[in-house]
C-alpha positions as CSV (number, residue, x, y, z in Angstrom):
1,M,-21.0,-44.3,58.4
2,T,-20.6,-44.5,54.6
3,T,-23.6,-45.2,52.5
4,F,-23.0,-47.0,49.1
5,T,-25.5,-46.1,46.4
6,K,-23.8,-47.5,43.2
7,I,-22.4,-51.1,43.7
8,A,-20.5,-53.0,41.1
9,V,-20.7,-56.8,41.5
10,G,-18.1,-59.1,39.8
11,I,-20.0,-62.0,38.2
12,D,-18.2,-65.0,36.9
13,F,-21.2,-67.5,37.3
14,S,-19.5,-69.3,40.3
15,Q,-21.1,-70.1,43.6
16,S,-18.7,-67.4,45.1
17,A,-20.1,-64.8,42.7
18,Q,-23.7,-65.8,43.6
19,A,-22.9,-65.3,47.2
20,A,-21.4,-61.9,46.5
21,L,-24.5,-60.9,44.6
22,E,-26.7,-62.0,47.5
23,V,-24.6,-60.0,50.0
24,A,-24.9,-57.0,47.8
25,R,-28.5,-57.3,47.5
26,S,-29.2,-58.1,51.2
27,R,-26.8,-55.7,52.8
28,F,-27.3,-52.7,50.6
29,P,-31.0,-52.4,49.9
30,G,-31.8,-49.5,47.9
31,A,-28.4,-49.2,46.3
32,Q,-28.1,-49.3,42.4
33,L,-26.5,-52.6,41.2
34,K,-24.4,-53.4,38.2
35,L,-23.6,-56.9,37.5
36,I,-20.4,-57.0,35.6
37,H,-18.9,-60.0,33.8
38,V,-15.4,-59.9,32.3
39,V,-14.7,-62.3,29.3
40,D,-11.1,-63.2,29.8
41,A,-9.6,-62.6,26.5
42,R,-6.0,-63.2,27.6
43,A,-3.8,-65.4,25.4
44,G,-3.9,-69.0,26.3
45,S,-1.1,-71.3,25.2
46,V,-0.6,-74.6,23.3
47,P,2.5,-76.8,23.1
48,D,4.8,-75.8,20.5
49,L,6.4,-79.0,19.2
50,S,8.9,-77.3,17.1
51,T,10.7,-75.5,20.0
52,G,9.6,-77.8,22.9
53,G,8.0,-74.7,24.5
54,I,4.7,-73.1,24.4
55,S,3.0,-70.8,21.8
56,P,0.6,-68.1,22.9
57,I,-3.0,-68.2,21.1
58,M,-5.7,-65.6,21.1
59,P,-9.5,-67.0,20.9
60,S,-11.0,-66.1,17.4
61,A,-13.5,-63.4,17.1
62,E,-16.0,-66.0,16.5
63,V,-15.3,-67.8,19.8
64,L,-15.3,-64.6,21.8
65,T,-18.6,-63.7,20.2
66,A,-20.2,-67.0,21.2
67,L,-18.8,-66.9,24.6
68,S,-20.2,-63.3,25.2
69,A,-23.7,-64.3,23.8
70,E,-23.9,-67.3,26.3
71,D,-22.5,-65.1,29.1
72,E,-25.1,-62.5,28.3
73,R,-28.0,-65.2,28.7
74,Q,-26.5,-66.2,32.0
75,L,-26.3,-62.6,33.1
76,D,-29.8,-62.0,32.0
77,K,-30.9,-64.8,34.3
78,L,-29.1,-63.4,37.4
79,A,-30.3,-59.8,37.1
80,L,-33.3,-58.6,38.8
81,D,-35.5,-55.7,37.5
82,G,-33.8,-52.5,37.9
83,E,-30.3,-54.0,38.0
84,E,-27.9,-53.1,35.2
85,E,-25.7,-55.6,33.4
86,E,-22.5,-55.2,31.6
87,I,-20.1,-57.6,29.8
88,V,-16.5,-56.5,29.2
89,L,-13.5,-58.1,27.5
90,G,-10.1,-58.2,29.1
91,E,-8.0,-59.2,32.1
92,P,-10.5,-60.0,34.8
93,A,-9.3,-58.0,37.7
94,Q,-8.2,-54.8,36.1
95,T,-11.2,-54.8,33.7
96,L,-13.6,-55.2,36.4
97,V,-12.1,-52.3,38.3
98,Q,-12.0,-50.1,35.2
99,A,-15.6,-50.9,34.4
100,A,-16.8,-50.1,38.0
101,Q,-14.9,-47.0,38.1
102,Q,-16.3,-45.7,34.6
103,W,-19.7,-46.4,35.8
104,G,-19.2,-44.4,38.9
105,A,-19.4,-47.2,41.4
106,D,-18.6,-46.4,45.1
107,L,-18.3,-50.0,46.0
108,I,-17.2,-53.2,44.3
109,V,-18.3,-56.6,45.6
110,V,-16.7,-59.8,44.6
111,G,-16.6,-63.5,45.7
112,S,-13.4,-65.3,46.7
113,H,-12.6,-68.7,45.3
114,P,-10.7,-71.4,47.2
115,Q,-7.4,-72.3,45.4
116,G,-4.3,-74.2,45.9
117,A,-1.4,-72.7,47.8
118,L,0.8,-72.6,44.7
119,A,-1.6,-71.1,42.3
120,H,-2.2,-68.5,45.1
121,F,1.6,-67.9,45.4
122,F,2.2,-67.4,41.7
123,M,-1.1,-65.5,40.8
124,G,-2.9,-64.4,43.7
125,S,-6.5,-64.4,43.6
126,V,-8.6,-62.2,41.2
127,A,-10.4,-60.8,44.4
128,E,-7.0,-59.7,45.8
129,Q,-6.0,-58.1,42.4
130,V,-9.2,-56.3,42.5
131,F,-8.5,-55.0,45.8
132,R,-5.0,-53.9,45.1
133,H,-6.0,-52.1,41.9
134,S,-9.2,-50.6,43.0
135,G,-9.4,-46.9,44.1
136,I,-12.7,-47.4,45.6
137,P,-13.8,-49.8,48.5
138,V,-13.9,-53.5,47.7
139,L,-16.1,-55.9,49.7
140,I,-14.6,-59.5,49.3
141,V,-17.4,-62.2,50.1
142,P,-15.5,-65.4,51.3
143,H,-16.2,-68.8,49.8
144,K,-18.3,-70.9,51.9
């Protein structure tokens, strides 16, 4: 039987992430937990009236700083004594996996979100992407 001692928990402040955190705490007592939140810094888009298409935009440094500060406050509220926290910037799935691996996690726990069939077809879920990119075990806690 494998014993997990360092568990990274993906936190996006959703009910699914809260369920994943509760599972990590209850199923792996004594394990060291690290709550990891990824600020999604991928380019968004806005309509480009000159071409009839869309133009990518990047959030400003000020916007990203404000988002990170608010996320840090929320993460502080979730973490219990002894639990580590980290906020990283990037694409959610790959960045979560990288942060977990750099920390030396031996398990990643994430929640799954319900989504429409079309969105799932084109993008897949973040949980599935974490599973595909991770070199360590991933526990996906289903949305209730």
